[in-house]
C-alpha positions as CSV (number, residue, x, y, z in Angstrom):
1,M,0.0,0.0,0.0
2,K,2.8,2.4,0.8
3,F,4.4,1.7,-2.6
4,K,1.1,2.6,-4.3
5,L,0.6,5.9,-2.5
6,L,4.3,6.9,-3.2
7,I,3.7,6.5,-6.9
8,Y,0.5,8.3,-6.8
9,A,2.0,11.2,-5.0
10,I,4.9,11.6,-7.5
11,A,2.3,11.5,-10.4
12,L,0.2,14.2,-8.7
13,S,3.1,16.6,-8.2
14,A,4.0,16.3,-11.9
15,V,0.5,17.5,-12.8
16,V,0.1,20.2,-10.2
17,L,3.6,21.7,-10.6
18,P,4.0,23.0,-14.1
19,G,7.6,23.2,-15.4
20,F,8.6,20.1,-13.4
21,T,11.4,18.2,-15.2
22,S,12.5,14.6,-14.5
23,C,15.9,13.9,-13.2
24,D,18.7,12.4,-15.3
25,D,18.9,8.6,-15.3
26,D,22.1,8.7,-13.1
27,D,20.2,10.5,-10.4
28,T,17.1,8.3,-10.3
29,E,16.5,6.7,-7.0
30,I,15.7,2.9,-7.1
31,I,12.8,2.1,-5.0
32,L,12.5,-1.6,-4.0
33,G,9.3,-3.6,-4.0
34,P,7.9,-5.1,-0.8
35,N,9.5,-8.5,-1.4
36,E,12.8,-7.4,-2.8
37,Q,16.1,-7.4,-0.7
38,P,19.2,-5.2,-1.3
39,E,22.3,-7.0,-2.6
40,Y,25.3,-7.0,-0.2
41,P,28.8,-8.0,-0.9
42,S,29.7,-11.5,0.4
43,I,31.0,-11.6,4.0
44,K,34.7,-12.5,4.3
45,P,36.8,-13.4,7.2
46,G,39.8,-11.2,8.2
47,E,41.8,-14.4,8.9
48,E,41.2,-17.8,7.3
49,S,41.8,-19.4,10.8
50,M,42.6,-18.4,14.3
51,R,45.0,-19.7,17.1
52,V,44.0,-18.5,20.5
53,K,45.7,-19.1,23.8
54,V,43.6,-20.1,26.8
55,G,42.5,-17.2,29.2
56,A,40.5,-14.0,29.1
57,E,43.7,-12.0,28.9
58,N,44.6,-13.7,25.6
59,R,41.3,-13.2,23.8
60,Q,41.7,-12.1,20.2
61,E,39.5,-9.9,18.1
62,L,37.4,-11.6,15.4
63,T,37.5,-9.5,12.1
64,V,35.3,-9.8,9.0
65,T,35.0,-7.7,6.0
66,D,32.3,-6.8,3.6
67,G,28.9,-8.3,4.3
68,A,25.8,-6.4,5.5
69,G,27.2,-5.4,8.8
70,D,25.7,-5.9,12.3
71,F,27.9,-9.0,12.8
72,N,27.2,-11.8,15.5
73,A,29.2,-14.9,16.1
74,F,29.2,-18.1,18.3
75,S,31.4,-21.1,18.9
76,L,30.3,-24.6,17.9
77,N,32.2,-26.1,20.9
78,K,31.7,-23.9,24.0
79,S,34.1,-26.0,26.2
80,V,37.0,-25.0,23.8
81,A,36.2,-21.3,23.0
82,T,33.5,-18.7,23.3
83,V,32.7,-15.4,21.5
84,V,32.4,-12.1,23.4
85,K,30.8,-9.0,21.9
86,D,32.1,-5.7,23.2
87,G,30.2,-2.8,21.4
88,D,30.5,-3.5,17.7
89,K,33.5,-5.7,18.1
90,L,33.8,-9.5,18.5
91,Y,36.5,-11.4,20.5
92,V,37.3,-15.1,20.7
93,E,38.3,-16.4,24.1
94,G,40.0,-19.6,24.6
95,L,38.6,-21.9,27.4
96,G,40.4,-25.3,26.8
97,N,42.7,-27.1,24.5
98,G,41.2,-28.3,21.2
99,M,39.7,-27.3,17.9
100,T,36.4,-25.7,17.2
101,E,34.7,-23.4,14.5
102,V,33.2,-20.0,15.0
103,I,30.2,-19.2,12.9
104,V,29.8,-15.5,11.9
105,T,26.6,-14.0,10.6
106,D,25.5,-10.6,9.4
107,K,22.0,-8.8,9.3
108,S,21.3,-10.3,5.9
109,S,21.7,-13.9,7.2
110,Q,24.9,-14.5,5.4
111,S,27.4,-16.7,7.4
112,I,31.0,-18.0,7.3
113,S,32.9,-20.6,9.4
114,I,36.3,-19.8,10.9
115,P,38.5,-22.7,12.3
116,V,39.9,-21.9,15.8
117,A,42.7,-23.7,17.6
118,V,42.9,-23.3,21.3
119,Y,46.1,-24.0,23.1
120,T,47.7,-23.6,26.6
121,T,51.4,-23.1,25.9
122,D,53.8,-22.1,23.2
123,V,56.5,-24.3,24.6
124,M,56.5,-28.1,25.0
125,S,58.6,-29.9,27.6
126,L,59.1,-33.3,29.2
127,E,59.4,-34.4,32.8
128,E,62.7,-36.1,31.8
129,A,64.4,-35.2,28.5
130,S,66.6,-38.3,28.3
131,K,67.2,-41.8,29.6
132,A,70.4,-43.7,29.9
133,L,70.4,-47.5,30.0
134,N,72.7,-50.4,30.5
135,V,71.1,-53.3,29.0
136,N,72.4,-57.0,28.8
137,F,73.3,-58.1,25.3
138,G,70.4,-59.7,23.6
139,S,67.9,-58.3,26.0
140,S,65.6,-55.2,26.1
141,E,64.3,-52.9,28.7
142,T,60.9,-51.1,28.9
143,F,60.2,-47.8,30.8
144,T,57.8,-44.9,30.8
145,G,58.1,-41.1,30.5
146,K,55.7,-38.2,30.6
147,V,55.1,-34.8,29.0
148,A,55.3,-32.0,31.6
149,L,53.9,-29.1,29.6
150,G,52.0,-29.2,26.3
151,N,48.6,-28.9,24.7
152,G,47.3,-32.5,24.8
153,G,46.6,-34.8,21.8
154,Y,50.1,-36.3,21.9
155,T,51.4,-38.7,19.3
156,I,54.8,-40.2,18.5
157,A,56.0,-38.3,15.4
158,S,59.1,-40.1,14.7
159,I,61.8,-42.5,16.1
160,S,65.4,-42.3,14.7
161,D,66.1,-46.0,15.3
162,E,63.0,-48.0,14.9
163,L,65.0,-51.4,14.5
164,R,66.1,-51.2,18.2
165,V,63.7,-48.7,19.8
166,S,59.9,-48.6,19.9
167,A,57.5,-46.2,21.7
168,E,53.8,-45.6,22.1
169,I,51.6,-43.1,23.8
170,I,49.8,-44.6,26.8
171,D,47.5,-41.5,27.5
172,S,47.2,-38.9,24.7
173,E,46.0,-36.2,27.1
174,T,48.4,-36.7,30.0
175,G,51.3,-37.4,27.7
176,E,52.4,-40.6,29.4
177,F,54.4,-42.7,27.0
178,E,56.2,-46.1,27.0
179,V,59.6,-46.9,25.4
180,T,61.3,-50.3,24.8
181,A,65.0,-50.3,23.9
182,K,67.1,-53.3,22.7
183,A,70.7,-53.7,23.5
184,G,73.0,-53.6,20.3
185,K,76.5,-54.7,19.8
186,D,77.7,-51.2,20.5
187,K,76.4,-48.3,22.4
188,Y,73.9,-46.1,20.6
189,I,71.6,-43.1,21.0
190,A,68.0,-42.9,19.6
191,T,65.8,-39.8,19.4
192,I,62.0,-40.0,19.9
193,T,60.0,-37.0,18.7
194,I,56.6,-36.3,20.5
195,E,54.1,-34.0,19.0
196,D,51.0,-32.3,20.5
197,R,47.7,-31.3,18.8
198,T,48.9,-27.8,17.9
199,G,52.0,-29.1,16.1
200,L,54.5,-28.4,18.9
201,T,57.3,-31.0,19.2
202,V,59.9,-32.1,21.8
203,D,62.7,-34.7,21.5
204,Y,63.4,-37.4,24.0
205,T,66.7,-39.3,23.8
206,V,67.5,-42.8,24.8
207,E,71.2,-43.7,25.3
208,V,71.7,-47.5,25.4
209,S,74.9,-49.2,26.5
210,T,75.4,-52.9,26.3
211,T,76.7,-55.2,29.1
212,F,77.7,-58.8,28.7
213,E,77.3,-59.8,32.4
214,L,74.9,-62.3,33.4
215,P,71.4,-60.8,33.9
216,F,70.7,-62.9,37.0
217,T,71.0,-62.2,40.7
218,D,73.2,-64.5,42.9
219,E,70.0,-65.8,44.4
220,Q,68.6,-66.7,41.0
221,I,71.8,-68.5,40.0
222,S,71.8,-70.5,43.3
223,T,68.2,-71.6,42.7
224,A,69.0,-72.7,39.2
225,I,72.1,-74.7,40.4
226,S,70.1,-76.4,43.0
227,N,67.5,-77.5,40.5
228,A,70.0,-78.4,37.8
229,R,70.3,-81.9,36.3
230,R,71.3,-83.4,33.0
231,W,68.8,-83.7,30.2
232,N,67.6,-87.3,29.6
233,E,65.4,-89.0,27.2
234,S,62.5,-89.3,29.7
235,D,62.2,-85.6,29.5
236,C,60.8,-86.0,26.1
237,N,57.7,-87.9,27.2
238,L,54.6,-86.8,29.0
239,N,52.2,-89.5,29.8
240,G,53.6,-91.5,26.9
241,R,53.5,-88.6,24.4
242,Q,56.2,-86.8,22.6
243,V,56.3,-83.1,23.8
244,S,59.2,-81.4,22.1
245,Y,60.4,-80.8,18.5
246,L,63.9,-81.2,19.9
247,C,62.9,-84.8,20.9
248,G,62.2,-85.7,17.3
249,Y,58.8,-87.1,18.1
250,G,60.5,-90.5,18.8
251,Y,62.2,-90.5,15.3
252,G,65.4,-88.8,16.3
253,D,68.5,-89.4,18.4
254,M,69.6,-87.6,21.5
255,I,73.2,-86.3,21.5
256,D,75.0,-86.6,24.8
257,E,78.7,-87.0,24.2
258,T,81.8,-86.1,26.2
259,N,85.3,-86.3,24.9
260,D,88.7,-85.1,26.3
261,A,87.9,-81.5,25.2
262,N,84.2,-80.9,24.9
263,A,80.8,-82.0,26.1
264,V,77.9,-82.0,23.6
265,L,74.3,-82.0,24.4
266,G,71.5,-81.9,21.7
267,W,69.2,-83.7,19.4
268,N,69.4,-85.1,15.9
269,Y,66.3,-86.0,13.8
270,I,67.3,-87.9,10.7
271,N,69.7,-85.1,9.7
272,R,66.9,-82.6,9.1
273,Y,66.7,-81.1,12.6
274,D,69.9,-80.7,14.5
275,F,70.3,-78.7,17.7
276,R,73.6,-78.9,19.7
277,I,75.3,-77.0,22.5
278,T,79.1,-77.7,22.9
279,Y,81.1,-76.5,26.0
280,P,84.4,-77.6,27.7
281,A,84.3,-81.1,29.2
282,D,85.8,-79.8,32.4
283,A,83.2,-77.1,32.9
284,V,81.8,-76.6,36.4
285,L,78.6,-74.8,37.4
286,N,78.5,-71.0,37.9
287,Q,81.6,-70.3,35.8
288,E,81.9,-68.6,32.4
289,Y,83.2,-70.4,29.4
290,D,83.3,-70.0,25.6
291,G,80.6,-72.2,24.1
292,H,79.0,-73.0,20.7
293,L,75.3,-73.2,19.7
294,F,74.5,-75.0,16.5
295,Y,71.1,-75.3,14.9
296,S,70.0,-76.4,11.5
297,Y,66.6,-76.9,9.8
298,Y,66.5,-79.1,6.7
299,G,70.2,-78.5,6.1
300,T,70.0,-74.7,6.5
301,V,72.3,-73.7,9.4
């Protein structure tokens, strides 16, 4: 109705006021109909993404350009971040480590989404930066470590020596991790790199030395000696059944030989399986000697 009245008033004035001339085309005011909406430029983010530190004192202004104005915003995960409006300005405040998205709208109902990463610290550190081990040759040792400061979401990014060292995260939020290191022929140092959800990394070093001493206590050795006896053929049977490959399932021959120089214990199964331990004939318990272990399988030694 208002639109029709406006047109009528303009027509009436043209009749009543002689000498009235129309405006040039460039000065003509465009009047929208009742169902038409003005066209606004697309709303655009001032930043494609945001990285905000936890705490009200670290809140950052959320900027947008173009659009229809009268902007509002909200966070999709209010445990990670919230949006604070102060006058005509918007601020993102970090509440907890993690990722979220902030949705921004204008008065014409246009909207955009801005990814926001919230973090606690710019520096990552460990409770213990390195570990020194002395491991018996042929053995391995497992131990744990923990992140002292970081932003959670921890992963093992890399291990410099994966053949001898393995590591896994036990708790991705507390940063507890477990490492297993194997003894090598020589001393070595491996580096484990741990990363948090914001991309921060820290290195943990493992230094492994090798010892060739017996990995048993005196008490363990004494117990073993007290229970020691020679292997005999009856050990291969349990209620009349063969119980070991080394026993040849009844088709092989036990090796139990002693000569002037060596003692030999083992088993031979028609020359396809052969397992022998050779040591000095005059060896006594609880002493160290050079020995020899031989094993073959279908002729492959």
